C-alpha positions in Angstrom: 60.5 100.2 144.6 60.0 103.7 143.2 61.5 105.7 146.1 63.6 104.3 149.0 64.9 106.7 151.5 65.0 104.5 154.5 68.1 103.1 156.2 68.6 99.4 155.7 66.9 98.9 152.4 64.1 96.5 151.5 64.6 92.7 151.8 62.3 90.3 150.3 62.5 86.5 150.9 60.6 83.4 149.7 60.7 80.2 151.8 59.1 76.9 150.8 58.6 73.4 152.1 57.1 70.1 151.2 54.5 68.8 153.7 53.5 65.2 153.7 54.3 61.9 155.3 58.0 62.8 155.1 58.1 66.6 155.8 61.0 68.4 154.3 62.2 71.4 156.3 61.5 75.0 155.2 64.1 76.2 152.9 65.0 79.7 151.5 64.2 79.7 147.8 65.2 83.4 147.1 66.1 86.5 148.9 66.8 89.9 147.3 67.7 93.4 148.7 67.0 96.9 147.2 69.6 99.1 148.9 68.8 102.2 150.7 68.5 105.1 148.2 68.1 102.8 145.3 65.1 101.9 143.0 64.3 98.7 141.3 62.1 95.6 141.0 62.5 92.0 142.0 60.8 89.0 140.5 61.2 85.4 141.4 59.6 82.3 139.7 59.3 79.0 141.4 58.7 76.0 139.0 56.4 73.8 140.8 56.6 71.0 138.3 60.4 70.7 139.2 60.3 71.4 143.0 56.8 70.2 144.0 56.7 72.5 147.0 53.5 72.3 148.9 53.7 75.4 151.0 55.5 78.8 150.4 55.7 82.0 152.3 56.8 85.5 151.4 58.5 88.0 153.8 59.2 91.6 153.5 61.5 93.5 155.8 61.5 97.3 155.4 64.5 99.3 156.8 64.2 101.7 159.6 62.4 105.0 159.4 65.4 106.9 160.8 65.9 109.0 157.7 65.1 112.7 157.7 61.6 111.9 156.7 61.7 114.6 154.0 61.9 112.0 151.3 59.1 109.5 150.5 59.3 105.8 150.4 57.2 104.5 147.5 56.6 100.7 147.2 54.2 98.6 145.2 54.0 94.9 146.1 52.3 92.1 144.3 52.5 88.3 144.9 50.9 85.9 142.5 50.5 82.2 143.0 49.4 79.8 140.3 49.7 76.2 139.5 
């Protein structure tokens, strides 16, 4: 997050589950917030050899646009999956 002038910040979350004969429920693996007016970066690593999740999803919640709209919101997002 290079610039964040929104109200409510930016919240990222990762949820994973194990699908199979005995499905395990979806569980939150990580959630992070970059507060309004702040900059920063968030990184999360999931070690598949330990957890053996079969499915994961990534969520992004961006705060409201009720700022003065004179300041930019600049965000770069990347998600990489590998085994």
